[in-house]
C-alpha positions in Angstrom: -11.7 -0.6 -5.8 -12.7 -2.5 -2.7 -12.9 -1.2 0.8 -10.0 1.2 1.5 -8.8 4.6 0.5 -9.7 5.5 -3.1 -6.6 7.8 -3.4 -7.8 9.2 -6.7 -4.8 11.5 -6.9 -2.4 8.7 -6.5 0.8 8.8 -8.5 0.9 5.0 -8.8 -1.8 2.4 -9.3 0.4 -0.2 -7.6 3.5 -0.1 -5.3 5.1 -3.5 -5.5 7.9 -5.2 -3.5 9.8 -8.3 -4.7 13.0 -10.0 -5.7 14.6 -8.1 -8.6 15.9 -10.8 -10.9 17.1 -10.6 -14.4 15.4 -13.4 -16.4 17.4 -15.3 -19.0 14.9 -17.3 -21.0 15.6 -20.2 -23.3 13.8 -23.0 -25.1 15.5 -26.3 -24.5 15.1 -30.0 -25.2 12.8 -32.0 -22.9 15.7 -33.7 -21.0 18.0 -30.7 -20.7 16.9 -29.5 -17.2 17.6 -33.0 -15.7 20.9 -33.2 -17.5 21.9 -30.1 -15.5 20.7 -31.7 -12.3 17.5 -29.6 -12.1 14.1 -31.1 -11.3 11.9 -30.4 -14.2 9.0 -28.0 -13.5 10.4 -26.6 -10.3 12.4 -23.6 -9.1 15.9 -24.2 -7.6 17.8 -21.7 -5.4 21.5 -21.8 -6.2 24.6 -20.1 -5.0 26.5 -18.0 -7.5 29.0 -20.8 -8.5 26.2 -23.4 -9.2 24.1 -20.8 -11.0 27.0 -19.7 -13.2 27.4 -23.2 -14.4 23.7 -23.2 -15.5 24.2 -19.8 -17.2 27.2 -21.0 -19.1 25.3 -24.1 -20.3 22.4 -22.1 -21.8 24.5 -19.6 -23.7 24.3 -21.8 -26.8 20.6 -21.2 -26.8 21.1 -17.4 -27.0 19.0 -16.5 -23.9 16.6 -13.6 -24.0 17.2 -11.0 -21.2 14.3 -9.3 -19.5 13.6 -7.7 -16.1 12.0 -10.3 -14.0 10.9 -11.5 -10.6 7.3 -12.2 -9.7 6.2 -8.8 -8.5 8.1 -7.1 -11.4 6.3 -9.3 -13.9 3.0 -8.2 -12.3 3.8 -4.6 -12.7 4.7 -5.2 -16.4 1.2 -6.5 -17.0 -0.2 -3.6 -15.1 1.8 -1.1 -17.2 0.9 -2.8 -20.5 -2.8 -2.5 -19.5 -2.3 1.3 -19.1 -1.4 1.5 -15.4 1.4 3.1 -13.5 3.7 1.2 -11.1 6.5 1.6 -8.7 8.8 -1.4 -8.0 11.0 -1.8 -4.9 13.7 -4.4 -5.5 17.4 -4.6 -5.0 20.1 -4.9 -7.7 23.8 -4.4 -7.8 25.7 -1.7 -9.8 26.8 -4.2 -12.4 25.9 -5.0 -16.0 22.8 -7.0 -15.1 21.7 -4.4 -12.6 22.2 -1.6 -15.0 20.2 -3.4 -17.7 17.4 -4.0 -15.2 17.2 -0.4 -14.0 17.4 0.9 -17.6 14.6 -1.3 -18.9 12.4 -0.5 -16.0 12.8 3.2 -16.3 12.5 3.2 -20.1 9.1 1.6 -19.7 7.9 4.1 -17.1 8.1 1.8 -14.0 9.6 3.8 -11.2 12.6 1.9 -9.7 13.7 4.0 -6.6 15.9 1.5 -4.8 19.6 2.4 -4.7 22.0 -0.2 -6.1 24.8 -2.1 -4.4 28.4 -1.8 -5.4 29.8 -4.1 -8.2 30.6 -7.7 -7.1 34.2 -8.7 -6.2 35.9 -11.9 -7.0 35.8 -12.9 -3.3 31.9 -12.8 -3.4 31.4 -15.2 -6.3 31.4 -18.4 -4.3 29.2 -17.0 -1.5 25.8 -18.6 -1.2 22.8 -16.2 -1.1 22.0 -17.7 2.3 25.3 -16.5 3.6 24.9 -12.9 2.4 25.6 -10.4 5.1 22.8 -8.2 6.3 24.7 -4.9 5.8 24.8 -3.3 2.3 28.5 -2.8 2.1 29.2 -6.4 0.9 29.7 -6.6 -2.9 27.1 -9.0 -4.3 26.0 -9.5 -7.9 22.5 -8.7 -9.3 20.2 -11.7 -8.9 19.2 -13.7 -12.0 17.0 -16.5 -13.0 17.6 -19.0 -15.8 14.2 -20.0 -17.2 14.4 -23.3 -19.2 11.2 -23.9 -21.2 10.7 -27.4 -22.6 8.4 -28.5 -25.5 5.6 -29.4 -23.1 5.4 -25.7 -22.1 6.8 -26.5 -18.7 9.4 -24.2 -17.2 12.3 -25.1 -14.9 14.1 -22.3 -13.1 17.5 -21.9 -11.5 17.7 -18.8 -9.4 20.5 -16.9 -7.7 19.0 -14.2 -5.5 22.2 -12.2 -5.1 21.5 -8.5 -4.4 17.7 -9.2 -4.3 18.2 -10.9 -0.9 19.5 -7.7 0.6 16.3 -5.7 0.2 16.0 -4.0 3.6 13.6 -2.0 5.7 15.8 1.1 5.1 15.1 0.7 1.3 11.4 1.2 1.8 10.0 4.5 0.3 7.1 5.3 2.5 6.7 8.6 0.6 6.0 6.7 -2.6 3.9 4.1 -0.9 1.6 6.8 0.3 1.1 8.0 -3.3 -0.1 4.5 -4.4 -3.6 3.0 -4.7 -2.5 -0.4 -3.7 0.5 -2.3 -2.2 1.5 -5.7 -3.6 4.0 -8.1 -2.0 5.3 -11.3 -3.4 5.5 -14.3 -1.1 9.1 -15.0 -2.1 10.2 -12.1 0.2 9.1 -14.2 3.2 12.0 -16.6 2.3 14.6 -14.2 3.8 14.6 -12.5 7.2 15.5 -9.0 6.0 13.3 -9.1 2.9 10.4 -10.4 5.0 10.9 -7.4 7.4 10.7 -5.1 4.4 7.6 -6.7 3.2 5.9 -6.6 6.6 6.9 -2.9 7.1 5.2 -2.1 3.8 2.0 -4.0 4.7 1.9 -2.3 8.1 2.5 1.2 6.6 -0.3 0.6 4.0 -2.7 -0.5 6.7 -1.9 2.7 8.7 -2.6 4.8 5.6 -5.8 2.8 4.8 -4.3 1.6 1.5 -5.4 -1.7 0.0 -2.9 -4.6 0.3 -2.4 -7.6 -1.9 -0.2 -10.7 -1.2 0.9 -13.5 -3.6 1.7 -16.9 -2.3 4.2 -17.2 -5.1 5.1 -21.0 -5.1 3.6 -24.2 -3.6 6.9 -25.3 -2.1 7.4 -21.9 -0.5 3.9 -22.2 1.0 4.6 -25.7 2.3 7.8 -24.6 3.9 6.4 -21.4 5.4 2.8 -22.6 6.1 2.6 -21.3 9.6 4.1 -17.9 8.7 1.6 -17.5 5.8 -1.3 -18.6 8.0 -0.4 -16.1 10.7 0.0 -13.3 8.1 -3.4 -13.7 6.5 -5.1 -14.4 9.9 -3.7 -11.2 11.3 -5.5 -9.1 8.6 -2.6 -7.7 6.7 -3.8 -8.9 3.3 -7.0 -7.4 1.8 -6.4 -9.6 -1.3 -4.7 -12.9 -1.8 -3.4 -14.3 -5.1 -2.6 -17.9 -5.4 -2.9 -20.9 -7.6 -4.9 -24.0 -6.6 -1.8 -26.0 -5.6 -0.7 -23.2 -3.3 -4.1 -22.9 -1.8 -4.2 -26.7 -1.1 -0.6 -26.6 0.3 -1.6 -23.9 2.9 -4.3 -26.0 4.4 -2.8 -29.5 3.6 -5.7 -30.8 1.6 -6.3 -32.2 -1.9 -9.8 -30.7 -2.0 -10.5 -27.5 -3.7 -13.6 -27.0 -1.6 -11.7 -27.4 1.6 -9.0 -25.0 0.5 -11.7 -22.4 -0.4 -13.5 -22.8 2.9 -10.2 -22.4 4.8 -9.2 -19.2 2.9 -12.7 -17.6 3.0 -12.8 -14.8 5.5 -9.0 -14.5 5.6 -9.1 -11.6 3.1 -11.7 -9.4 1.4 -11.1 -11.2 -1.9 -9.1 -14.3 -2.8 -8.1 -15.1 -6.4 -7.3 -18.8 -7.1 -6.0 -19.5 -10.5 -6.2 -23.0 -12.2 -4.2 -22.6 -15.4 -6.3 -23.7 -18.4 -9.4 -23.8 -16.2 -9.5 -20.1 -15.5 -9.9 -18.9 -11.9 -12.1 -18.8 -8.9 -13.0 -15.6 -7.1 -14.0 -15.7 -3.4 -15.3 -12.5 -1.8 -17.5 -12.6 1.3 -20.2 -15.2 0.6 -19.6 -15.1 -3.2 -17.7 -17.8 -5.0 -17.6 -17.3 -8.7 -15.8 -19.2 -11.5 -14.2 -17.2 -14.2 -13.6 -19.1 -17.5 -10.3 -19.1 -19.3 -9.5 -17.7 -22.8 -8.6 -20.8 -24.9 -5.1 -20.6 -26.2 -2.1 -22.8 -27.3 0.3 -22.8 -24.3 3.9 -22.4 -25.3 5.5 -21.1 -22.1 3.6 -21.0 -18.8 6.2 -18.8 -17.0 4.6 -15.6 -15.6 1.0 -16.5 -16.2 0.0 -16.0 -12.6 2.0 -12.8 -12.3 0.3 -11.4 -15.4 -3.1 -12.5 -14.1 -2.5 -10.5 -10.9 -1.3 -7.5 -12.9 -4.5 -7.5 -15.0 -6.7 -7.9 -12.0 -5.0 -5.1 -10.1 -5.2 -2.7 -13.1 -8.9 -3.4 -13.6 -9.7 -2.9 -9.9 -7.7 0.4 -10.0 -10.1 1.5 -12.7 -13.1 0.4 -10.7 -14.1 -2.6 -12.8 -16.1 -5.3 -11.0 -14.5 -8.4 -9.6 -15.9 -10.4 -12.5 -14.5 -8.1 -15.1 -11.2 -7.9 -13.3 -10.9 -11.7 -13.4 -11.8 -11.7 -17.0 -9.1 -9.1 -17.8 -6.6 -11.1 -15.8 -7.4 -14.3 -17.5 -7.1 -12.6 -20.9 -3.6 -11.3 -20.1 -2.6 -14.7 -18.8 -3.7 -16.4 -22.0 -1.5 -13.9 -24.0 1.5 -14.6 -21.8 1.4 -18.4 -22.1 1.0 -18.2 -25.9 4.4 -16.6 -26.3 7.9 -16.9 -24.9 8.8 -15.3 -21.6 7.0 -14.2 -18.5 5.8 -10.9 -20.0 3.4 -9.6 -22.6 5.0 -8.8 -25.9 2.8 -5.7 -26.5 0.6 -3.1 -24.9 -3.0 -4.3 -24.5 -4.8 -1.1 -23.6 -6.7 -1.2 -26.9 -8.1 -4.6 -26.0 -9.8 -3.6 -22.8 -13.1 -2.4 -24.1 -13.5 -5.5 -26.2 -12.7 -7.9 -23.4 -14.4 -5.9 -20.6 -17.3 -4.1 -22.3 -19.2 -3.4 -19.1 -18.6 0.2 -18.0 -16.7 0.3 -14.6 -18.3 1.8 -11.5 -17.4 5.5 -10.8 
């Protein structure tokens, strides 16, 4: 890996923090998102009543249920590459939360966060923004309706629910210390308590000399929290940054890729900028390298960036070069977009030597 503690005896390759959301994925007609009042190609945060209307409307499409959330998707790609992960996210003790925990644990992703109590009728109309800070309130497990249209674009309607109650007290420093790398999704910075938990993890990792990685997560999020993200990366808490080109441009308010790269250079040891069908750009020190994509027929772009990050983090944990790590990340992203859902449909360990034939550094 890069500069930082090797931690060869680590229990986990990656300790990740993020919003634990159950994904309900469906393929719909092109105009269906707009018929529901959703802006096509974007993510909408809803309260439980608004979200339930969306969930009711997609039942006719027989949604596919899977553990989701950006950081969780990254860990799935890591696991399906052959890595070990630990995910810190909050769910409730309800049917969605029990499904989430069971699927995680059955696939050997440790999920140590204690659940909330089941939701009560009185909580159903409460907006996620109104959630109390204490953990005694009964809130449902968060979920995300993912509507994929024929043009492979995805529109998401999200209810954060219990995910918005992730707290500093939930952080398992003991497990963090047993990890090679800490990964935080930017979505956590959208809530005051979840942001505190994320910052606490990054600070603890720095104290232990463990590598840190941060994902910008969403262009709109970056635009709304521009100063917060700029301060975070300027203060040196992020050894690695994962973002797509739109997010990079949003952070420095430019339409120029070159200007975005120049702004981000030096803010982290390595910056990974994805560009969809164009592959990605790696920035590390004075090096700027383009990594080509793997050609594929895109069916569903949901989770491509998360899968890319999981592939990169796995490869780095096995001491592959930056170039080989980007190649593996691009490969996993190509597999994800060529099928339905935000995750890989199979383990890919057997593909590694074919895609990354160069022996990693020891």
